[in-house]
C-alpha positions in Angstrom: -20.3 5.5 22.4 -17.3 8.0 22.0 -14.6 6.4 19.4 -11.1 4.8 20.8 -7.6 4.7 19.3 -7.0 2.0 17.0 -4.0 0.8 14.9 -6.7 -0.5 12.4 -6.8 1.2 8.9 -9.9 0.8 7.2 -9.6 1.4 3.5 -12.1 1.9 0.3 -11.4 0.9 -3.9 -9.8 3.7 -5.0 -12.6 5.3 -7.6 -10.2 6.0 -10.5 -7.0 3.5 -10.0 -5.9 3.8 -13.9 -5.4 7.9 -12.9 -2.5 9.2 -11.2 -3.4 11.7 -8.6 -2.2 12.9 -5.2 -4.1 12.8 -2.0 -3.4 14.9 0.6 -3.5 14.9 4.8 -2.5 17.5 7.3 -3.1 15.9 11.3 -1.7 19.5 13.0 -3.0 17.4 16.7 -0.3 14.3 16.7 1.1 13.6 20.0 3.3 11.1 21.3 5.6 10.5 24.2 9.7 10.8 24.4 10.9 8.0 25.4 13.7 9.3 27.5 11.6 11.7 29.4 8.3 10.9 29.3 7.2 14.5 28.1 4.6 14.6 25.4 5.9 15.8 21.6 3.9 17.8 19.6 3.7 17.5 15.5 1.8 18.1 12.9 1.8 14.8 10.2 1.5 15.6 6.7 0.6 12.4 4.6 1.0 12.7 0.4 0.4 9.5 -1.7 -0.3 8.5 -5.0 -3.5 5.6 -4.5 -3.2 2.5 -6.3 -5.8 0.1 -5.7 -6.9 1.4 -2.1 -7.2 4.8 -0.7 -7.3 5.2 3.5 -10.7 5.9 5.1 -10.7 9.1 7.3 -12.0 8.0 10.6 -9.4 5.0 10.7 -6.6 7.4 9.9 -7.7 9.4 12.8 -8.3 6.8 15.2 -5.0 5.7 14.2 -2.7 8.9 14.7 -4.4 8.9 17.8 -2.8 5.7 19.2 0.3 7.1 19.1 -1.2 9.5 21.8 0.8 7.2 24.8 3.8 5.7 23.1 7.3 6.3 23.9 8.7 6.8 20.6 11.6 8.9 18.7 10.6 11.3 16.4 12.1 9.3 13.5 10.7 5.9 14.8 7.0 7.1 14.3 7.7 8.5 11.2 8.8 5.4 9.4 6.5 3.3 11.8 3.2 5.8 9.9 4.6 5.0 6.7 4.9 1.5 7.1 1.7 1.1 8.2 -0.2 3.2 5.6 2.1 1.4 3.0 1.1 -2.0 4.3 -2.1 -1.4 4.2 -2.6 1.0 1.0 0.4 -0.4 -1.3 0.2 3.0 -3.3 2.3 3.8 -5.7 4.2 6.4 -4.0 4.4 7.8 -0.5 5.5 10.7 1.8 5.1 10.5 5.7 6.4 14.2 7.6 6.4 14.4 10.7 7.3 18.3 11.7 7.8 18.3 15.4 7.5 21.5 17.7 10.6 23.1 19.5 11.8 20.7 22.0 15.3 21.7 23.5 15.7 24.6 21.2 15.5 22.2 18.0 12.9 22.1 15.5 12.3 18.7 14.4 11.0 17.0 10.6 11.5 13.6 9.7 10.8 12.9 6.4 9.9 9.2 5.1 9.2 8.3 1.5 8.4 5.2 -0.4 7.8 4.5 -4.1 6.3 1.4 -5.4 9.2 -1.0 -6.8 
């Protein structure tokens, strides 16, 4: 059975919770929809984080990002939503989500949202 988009983010135990290290993902095929025009927006989503107790499972991350394909959202909103959902699932020590959106209307947009553990 083919995979379906999902908003569920699966996690697993950090194998080295006593050590600070960074995990990086680059997702060059992200799509969502412009809420004003209904046209597709294409982006590379870059995620960097220092895990605490949990790490994100990659297939669930792929299906999660895929779930935005038909969602109307401004670049700023979708980038911050991805950060909020990942922080909620993982409680990382630090995380940065960057949405690097392709040129639309002659403007290239990059949105960077950050989280640090309190």
